[in-house]
C-alpha positions as a printed Julia matrix, in Angstrom:
521×3 Matrix{Float64}:
 -17.11   16.26  -10.21
 -16.77   17.6   -13.57
 -14.82   20.54  -12.69
 -12.47   18.4   -10.47
 -12.19   15.98  -13.15
 -10.93   18.56  -15.63
  -8.64   20.39  -13.05
  -7.2    17.47  -11.39
  -8.24   13.73  -12.5
  -6.94   14.17  -16.06
  -3.56   15.72  -15.17
  -3.16   13.28  -12.47
  -4.3    10.38  -14.72
  -1.63   11.76  -17.44
   1.14   11.83  -14.9
   0.73    8.51  -13.24
   0.01    6.81  -16.54
   3.3     8.18  -18.21
   4.84    6.87  -14.97
   3.57    3.51  -15.19
   4.63    3.07  -18.89
   8.3     4.18  -18.48
   8.66    2.2   -15.26
   7.58   -0.86  -17.25
   9.41    0.38  -20.06
  12.82    1.27  -18.51
  13.11   -0.97  -15.48
  12.49   -4.46  -15.67
  13.98   -5.16  -12.23
  11.78   -5.51   -8.98
  11.6    -4.03   -5.57
  10.98   -6.04   -2.48
   7.12   -5.82   -2.3
   6.84   -5.95   -6.03
   8.71   -9.2    -6.46
   6.88  -10.73   -3.36
   3.85   -9.66   -5.17
   4.64  -11.27   -8.45
   5.63  -14.37   -6.52
   2.36  -14.46   -4.95
   0.83  -14.61   -8.76
   1.69  -17.68   -9.43
  -1.31  -19.17   -7.33
  -4.75  -17.93   -6.6
  -5.03  -18.51   -2.68
  -6.94  -17.67    0.01
  -4.4   -16.23    2.02
  -0.48  -15.85    1.05
   0.96  -15.28    4.55
   0.64  -12.33    7.17
  -0.77   -9.61    5.24
  -4.53   -9.57    3.71
  -5.25  -11.17    0.05
  -6.83   -8.71   -1.48
  -3.57   -7.0    -3.42
  -3.3   -10.43   -4.84
  -6.74  -11.24   -5.96
  -7.13   -7.83   -7.56
  -3.54   -8.32   -9.22
  -4.81  -11.72  -10.38
  -8.05  -10.42  -11.6
  -6.43   -7.37  -13.91
  -3.76  -10.15  -15.37
  -6.71  -12.32  -16.6
  -9.21   -9.34  -17.55
  -6.67   -7.35  -19.3
  -4.18  -10.22  -20.35
  -1.26   -8.27  -18.42
   1.87   -9.87  -17.18
   1.85   -9.95  -13.2
   4.06   -6.9   -13.07
   2.27   -4.84  -15.31
  -0.95   -5.48  -13.61
   0.6    -4.8   -10.34
   1.93   -1.23  -11.67
  -1.54   -0.53  -13.29
  -2.92   -1.16   -9.66
  -0.62    0.72   -8.04
  -1.22    4.08  -10.57
  -4.74    3.74  -10.21
  -4.51    3.7    -6.32
  -2.6     6.92   -6.38
  -4.89    8.49   -8.74
  -7.64    7.75   -6.64
  -6.49    8.99   -3.08
  -5.82   12.53   -4.92
  -9.21   12.3    -6.18
 -10.75   11.3    -3.22
  -9.31   14.04   -1.37
 -10.41   16.47   -3.84
 -14.02   15.26   -3.63
 -14.07   15.44   -0.03
 -12.79   18.93    0.21
 -15.34   19.99   -2.68
 -17.97   18.33   -0.7
 -16.96   20.86    2.5
 -17.68   23.56    0.22
 -14.17   24.37   -1.12
 -13.83   25.61   -4.53
 -12.65   23.7    -7.26
  -9.31   25.45   -7.28
  -8.91   24.97   -3.45
 -10.3    21.27   -3.81
  -7.61   20.24   -6.49
  -4.94   21.81   -4.35
  -6.16   19.41   -1.72
  -5.85   16.58   -3.89
  -2.1    17.37   -4.95
  -1.15   18.26   -1.26
  -2.52   15.1    -0.16
  -0.13   13.32   -2.52
   3.08   15.0    -1.11
   3.19   12.64    1.94
   6.49   11.31    1.67
   5.2     7.54    1.44
   3.03    8.56   -1.39
   5.77   10.69   -3.2
   8.4     8.05   -2.86
   7.77    4.56   -1.12
   4.31    4.05   -2.67
   5.34    4.15   -6.36
   8.47    2.57   -5.64
   7.49   -0.58   -3.55
   4.63   -0.38   -1.31
   1.54   -2.53   -2.39
  -0.95   -3.3     1.02
  -0.34   -0.31    2.7
  -0.92    1.88   -0.55
  -3.95   -0.1    -1.48
  -5.47    0.16    2.06
  -4.66    4.01    2.11
  -6.73    4.23   -1.5
  -9.87    2.51   -0.14
  -9.99    4.28    3.33
  -9.69    7.99    1.35
 -12.49    6.47   -0.96
 -14.81    5.52    1.87
 -13.91    8.89    3.87
 -14.94   10.76    0.61
 -18.33    8.83   -0.05
 -19.27    8.98    3.69
 -18.93   12.9     3.64
 -22.61   13.53    3.81
 -22.5    11.36    7.33
 -20.06   14.01    8.82
 -21.17   17.11    7.15
 -24.81   16.76    7.15
 -26.19   13.74    9.45
 -29.77   14.04    8.89
 -29.43   13.4     5.08
 -30.15    9.58    4.22
 -27.99    7.92    2.4
 -29.22    5.61   -0.5
 -29.18    1.79   -0.13
 -26.42    1.64   -2.95
 -24.38    4.11   -1.04
 -24.23    1.94    2.3
 -23.33   -1.13    0.27
 -20.61    1.03   -1.48
 -19.18    2.18    2.09
 -19.67   -1.56    3.27
 -17.5    -2.77    0.3
 -14.83    0.06    0.62
 -14.54   -0.91    4.69
 -13.79   -4.5     3.56
 -11.75   -3.69    1.13
  -9.31   -1.57    3.4
  -9.31   -4.31    5.69
  -8.59   -6.96    3.47
  -5.68   -4.89    2.06
  -3.9    -3.76    5.4
  -5.2    -5.08    9.02
  -4.32   -1.69   10.57
  -6.89   -0.17    8.34
  -8.93   -0.64   11.38
  -7.44    2.07   13.09
  -8.15    4.7    10.18
 -12.01    3.05   10.31
 -12.13    3.91   14.0
 -10.92    7.18   13.78
 -13.55    8.0    10.87
 -16.34    6.63   12.72
 -15.03    8.84   15.79
 -15.31   11.7    13.34
 -18.92   10.67   12.32
 -19.89   10.27   16.01
 -18.82   13.44   17.0
 -20.63   15.43   13.59
 -23.97   13.57   14.91
 -23.34   14.99   18.5
 -22.43   18.3    17.53
 -25.65   18.46   15.18
 -28.0    16.74   17.58
 -26.79   18.11   21.23
 -27.99   15.24   23.23
 -27.82   11.36   23.64
 -31.87   11.53   22.56
 -31.33   13.31   19.28
 -28.1    11.44   18.81
 -29.6     8.35   19.08
 -32.64    9.23   16.78
 -29.45    9.97   14.25
 -28.58    6.16   14.68
 -32.1     4.87   14.03
 -32.57    7.29   11.31
 -29.4     5.42    9.49
 -29.49    1.86   10.7
 -32.41    0.47    8.33
 -30.42    1.03    5.44
 -27.04    0.53    6.95
 -27.68   -2.68    8.61
 -28.2    -4.94    5.88
 -24.6    -3.59    4.38
 -22.94   -3.9     7.47
 -24.06   -7.38    8.37
 -22.97   -8.81    5.11
 -19.5    -6.91    5.56
 -19.2    -8.6     8.9
 -19.81  -12.14    7.5
 -17.37  -11.39    4.84
 -14.87  -10.49    7.48
 -15.36  -13.36    9.71
 -14.94  -15.93    6.69
 -11.38  -14.21    6.45
 -10.86  -14.24   10.17
 -11.63  -18.24    9.94
  -9.17  -18.92    6.96
  -6.64  -16.69    9.34
  -7.35  -18.65   12.2
  -6.45  -21.82   10.43
  -3.06  -20.56    9.59
  -2.31  -18.84   12.64
   0.67  -20.77   13.9
   2.25  -19.39   10.38
   0.46  -15.76   10.64
   0.73  -14.88   14.19
   4.18  -15.7    14.36
   5.42  -13.7    11.78
   3.18  -11.02   12.7
   4.39  -10.79   16.12
   8.2   -11.3    14.71
   7.33   -7.75   12.73
   5.81   -5.9    15.61
   7.63   -6.93   18.29
  11.29   -7.98   17.23
  12.87   -7.5    20.69
  10.63   -8.46   23.55
  12.36   -6.65   26.01
  11.86   -3.08   24.09
  10.65   -0.72   26.53
   7.41    1.53   26.23
   9.65    4.72   25.93
  11.24    3.01   22.83
   7.87    2.49   21.48
   6.86    5.84   21.93
  10.11    7.32   20.26
   9.36    5.28   17.45
   5.95    6.05   16.95
   6.79    9.92   17.21
   9.61    9.67   15.0
   7.47    7.94   12.34
   4.76   10.51   12.4
   7.42   13.21   11.97
   8.86   11.73    9.24
   5.47   10.93    7.63
   3.77   14.84    8.03
   6.99   16.7     7.76
   7.16   17.3     3.9
   3.18   18.09    3.87
   3.65   20.64    6.43
   6.8    22.05    4.59
   4.89   22.37    1.18
   1.81   24.16    3.12
   4.39   26.62    4.51
   6.32   27.53    1.42
   2.75   27.8    -0.38
   1.88   30.67    2.11
   5.07   32.67    1.49
   5.13   32.45   -2.08
   1.09   33.22   -2.36
   0.58   36.53   -4.39
  -1.93   37.74   -1.54
  -2.86   37.02    1.66
  -5.59   34.57    2.56
  -9.09   35.98    3.18
 -11.2    34.42    5.69
 -14.69   33.1     4.63
 -17.77   32.91    6.46
 -17.73   29.11    8.16
 -21.16   27.48    8.37
 -23.18   24.24    7.73
 -23.96   23.37    4.47
 -26.07   20.58    2.76
 -23.87   17.52    1.61
 -22.51   17.99   -1.75
 -23.32   21.67   -2.04
 -20.3    23.69   -3.21
 -19.6    26.22   -5.63
 -17.06   29.27   -5.93
 -19.15   31.62   -3.95
 -20.4    29.02   -1.57
 -19.53   29.19    2.36
 -17.16   26.45    3.68
 -18.27   24.1     6.47
 -16.16   24.31    9.31
 -13.99   21.23    9.55
 -11.41   22.3    12.07
 -12.63   20.08   14.61
 -12.83   17.04   12.15
  -8.77   16.53   11.97
  -8.64   17.04   15.79
 -11.22   14.15   16.47
  -9.56   11.75   13.93
  -6.24   12.77   15.31
  -7.09   12.14   19.15
  -8.74    8.94   18.23
  -6.12    7.58   16.07
  -3.32    8.94   18.42
  -5.16    7.3    21.52
  -5.38    3.8    19.64
  -1.74    3.61   18.67
  -0.77    5.09   22.49
  -2.73    1.83   24.03
  -1.06   -0.57   21.66
   2.78    0.87   22.62
   1.41    0.93   26.44
   0.36   -2.85   26.23
   3.49   -4.0    24.36
   1.88   -4.91   21.34
   3.63   -2.54   19.19
   7.72   -2.07   19.84
   8.57   -1.12   16.42
   6.88    1.15   14.25
   7.66    1.41   10.42
   6.83    4.6     8.45
   4.8     2.48    5.85
   2.47    1.12    8.64
   1.08    4.76    8.92
  -0.02    5.32    5.57
  -3.39    3.91    5.87
  -3.75    6.15    9.18
  -1.89    9.61    7.57
  -3.98   10.0     4.38
  -7.43   10.62    6.11
  -5.68   13.12    8.69
  -4.32   14.72    5.41
  -8.01   15.04    4.05
  -9.45   16.32    6.9
  -6.6    18.82    7.57
  -6.64   19.85    3.77
 -10.06   20.96    4.16
  -9.34   22.8     7.14
  -6.18   24.9     5.88
  -8.04   25.49    2.81
 -10.77   27.34    4.38
  -9.95   30.55    2.58
  -9.8    31.83   -0.86
  -6.85   33.71   -2.28
  -3.66   33.05   -4.23
  -2.02   30.64   -1.59
  -4.41   27.84   -2.81
  -3.08   28.13   -6.44
   0.51   28.45   -4.98
  -0.16   25.1    -2.8
  -1.35   23.2    -5.72
   1.31   24.14   -8.22
   3.71   23.36   -5.67
   2.52   20.08   -4.7
   1.86   19.09   -8.38
   5.46   20.05   -8.99
   6.74   18.08   -6.17
   4.97   14.99   -7.34
   6.35   15.37  -10.77
   9.75   15.72   -9.79
   9.45   12.58   -7.39
   8.14   10.24  -10.24
  10.97   11.62  -12.42
  13.73   10.96   -9.71
  12.28    7.57   -9.39
  12.48    6.81  -12.96
  16.38    7.85  -12.94
  16.88    5.94   -9.74
  18.89    3.3   -11.0
  21.22    5.28  -13.02
  21.82    8.09  -10.35
  22.51    5.35   -7.74
  24.92    3.88  -10.11
  26.58    7.24  -10.9
  26.92    7.74   -6.99
  28.42    4.28   -6.74
  25.73    2.87   -4.93
  24.67   -0.71   -5.68
  21.21   -1.23   -5.76
  18.55   -4.06   -7.0
  17.14   -1.91   -9.29
  20.07   -2.2   -11.44
  19.8    -5.95  -11.69
  19.6    -7.41  -15.27
  16.45   -8.97  -14.79
  15.49  -10.49  -18.11
  19.21  -11.55  -18.72
  19.14  -13.26  -15.27
  15.53  -14.98  -16.33
  16.78  -16.25  -19.56
  19.71  -17.79  -17.82
  17.83  -19.67  -15.45
  15.2   -20.76  -18.11
  18.28  -22.94  -19.45
  18.91  -24.64  -16.04
  17.07  -27.9   -15.2
  14.01  -29.43  -16.61
  10.68  -27.88  -16.76
   9.31  -29.58  -13.62
  11.79  -28.32  -11.24
  10.99  -25.76   -8.47
  13.25  -22.93   -8.61
  14.46  -21.35   -5.52
  15.79  -18.18   -5.61
  17.57  -15.83   -3.2
  17.24  -12.9    -2.45
  13.67  -12.48   -2.96
  14.34   -9.64   -5.78
  16.3   -12.08   -8.24
  13.13  -14.65   -7.26
  10.64  -11.92   -8.46
  12.45  -11.33  -11.26
  12.59  -14.98  -12.53
   8.61  -15.35  -11.82
   8.29  -12.17  -13.79
  10.15  -12.93  -16.79
  10.88  -16.61  -16.65
   9.45  -18.35  -19.93
   9.22  -21.95  -18.83
   6.04  -21.58  -16.78
   8.18  -23.07  -13.54
   7.24  -22.1   -10.24
   9.65  -19.66   -8.49
  10.01  -19.32   -4.91
  12.49  -17.78   -2.33
  13.46  -19.59    0.85
  11.84  -16.67    3.16
   8.61  -17.22    1.5
   5.6   -17.47    3.64
   5.01  -21.63    4.21
   1.68  -21.46    2.97
   3.16  -21.1    -0.66
   5.24  -23.59   -0.56
   2.42  -26.37   -0.83
   2.27  -30.32   -0.63
   3.16  -31.4    -4.01
   6.26  -33.65   -4.32
   9.31  -31.7    -6.3
  11.82  -34.45   -7.38
  14.13  -31.66   -8.76
  15.31  -27.88   -7.44
  17.01  -25.5    -9.07
  18.52  -23.58   -6.5
  20.09  -19.93   -7.63
  21.89  -17.17   -5.54
  23.01  -13.6    -6.35
  26.48  -14.48   -5.49
  28.27  -17.26   -4.23
  26.23  -20.36   -3.18
  26.07  -21.35    0.27
  26.99  -24.94    1.81
  24.6   -27.5     0.6
  21.62  -27.12    2.75
  21.7   -29.93    5.69
  17.96  -30.09    5.96
  17.58  -30.73    2.02
  20.21  -33.52    1.97
  18.28  -34.98    5.09
  15.11  -35.1     3.11
  17.2   -37.26   -0.03
  18.12  -34.47   -2.09
  21.37  -34.67   -4.06
  22.78  -31.57   -5.62
  24.58  -32.14   -8.94
  28.85  -31.71   -8.71
  28.8   -28.79  -11.14
  27.63  -25.36   -9.95
  27.03  -23.13  -13.17
  27.52  -19.65  -12.71
  27.19  -16.49  -15.15
  28.39  -12.52  -14.83
  25.91  -10.24  -15.86
  26.21   -6.94  -16.37
  24.15   -4.31  -14.22
  21.84   -1.68  -15.81
  23.56    0.8   -16.32
  26.89   -0.98  -16.74
  28.56    1.4   -13.88
  29.07   -1.11  -11.22
  30.45   -4.47  -11.2
  28.42   -7.46  -12.69
  26.1    -9.33  -10.75
  27.1   -12.82  -10.28
  24.61  -15.66  -10.48
  25.14  -19.31   -9.45
  22.8   -22.02   -9.08
  22.93  -25.56   -7.96
  20.76  -28.54   -9.47
  19.04  -30.88   -6.84
  17.72  -34.32   -7.73
  15.77  -36.59   -5.36
  18.03  -39.85   -4.74
  15.43  -42.12   -3.89
  11.89  -43.24   -5.32
  10.05  -40.57   -2.73
  10.15  -37.29   -3.46
   9.85  -34.41   -0.76
   7.17  -31.83   -0.75
   8.14  -28.25   -1.06
   6.88  -27.55    2.37
   9.34  -29.62    4.05
  12.2   -27.77    2.17
  10.98  -24.8     4.01
  13.67  -23.66    6.78
  12.65  -20.4     8.22
  10.01  -18.07    8.87
  10.11  -14.85    6.72
């Protein structure tokens, strides 16, 4: 790992560290998922909505442990997750017997997934963190697949249990990635043993140490599922609305969406791998493929045959996804949902594709590193580039100026309800009065039951007509509706107009925030 740290760890840390610092310094505006996380950081809850709560919990810990603002803690967490994915891929490749150069190339290449190049630094949170935990689990459990008869320590089993829990508490569909990796381990044990009796002997070999950690992980997950069950009317309806927006959608449409999503996710890494082969200075030389003791690697080491591993993983995950589509559970597929599934596939494919020495491994590492650096640079310049192209974007929102203006409206105990979520996140991130900030599409679990006598309603653009449900609850709007035009950053597009409306309870009884909620997210 020392060689990997020098070749990959420090360059990755420098690259993502610089991106995080510049992102916070240059762009105070928030993307959708970032705004949602900052809004959630106003409370520490067992559940925040249809997504698992681990991301919110970790950001809360970073905020209080390091004294960081919510947005800064979130960016630090995302930079660490991206760094961890690259390092996990390199460590896995190194344990499979690849040279330090090839392992470092594998680490860079995994990060060329489009979701990691563009979407993860910009907006992804839950999917990114789940992918990082799954990648770490694959790397830490490599001996189970590479050398099944090697017993893991008690500490390693507890680490694997913690990583599995962390993946599932970050994104529920990480269960599909874990199932795929279990299929790889099970197949490795079968190939190593050659029969049910010997295979069962391997199970009994590992069970005494794995059992306590597995039981503890199951108990933790059961406690979380009990919390989800209590909030199921809210959580279940939202999940169903996202996965099956059109109940009449056909299975063929689901299959087409699944294929298009996978092509979009895997196209760029395939292109980079092909380009690396074209620009290599000499053709690759096949190396001897043998089974190695886990952890044994070196420049002259033979390489573990891992070609079957990515196939076993792909077949298992693919069969599960096809089953969900056939059952009508998965009618719409979003690319970001595939990230926790794609990272392990990329890691296994990297070990197989780099089972050879020559200049092409160096070319792959250099091309991948250049692509990652260019993508991060483009992300930092995204707001001015879009402005120059004449495309409005919420990344151009003057977040700090908007928060300063709203801070001057209403009393300190008022609830701020802003729309859209990008504006609500900016007010929560940069506001200085400590007032609770929500948006009308926030999860019902956030709205709470404490009475609210005054509300500051803020919209980017003209205000809608006073909400009939709020009027029915006894809230009355003020006659004046202050507004302000704030210049975008950069000042190329027309300014953003914010309009506010102040509400007060007309009677002695004030409504609860939950009663103000008018729709599902």
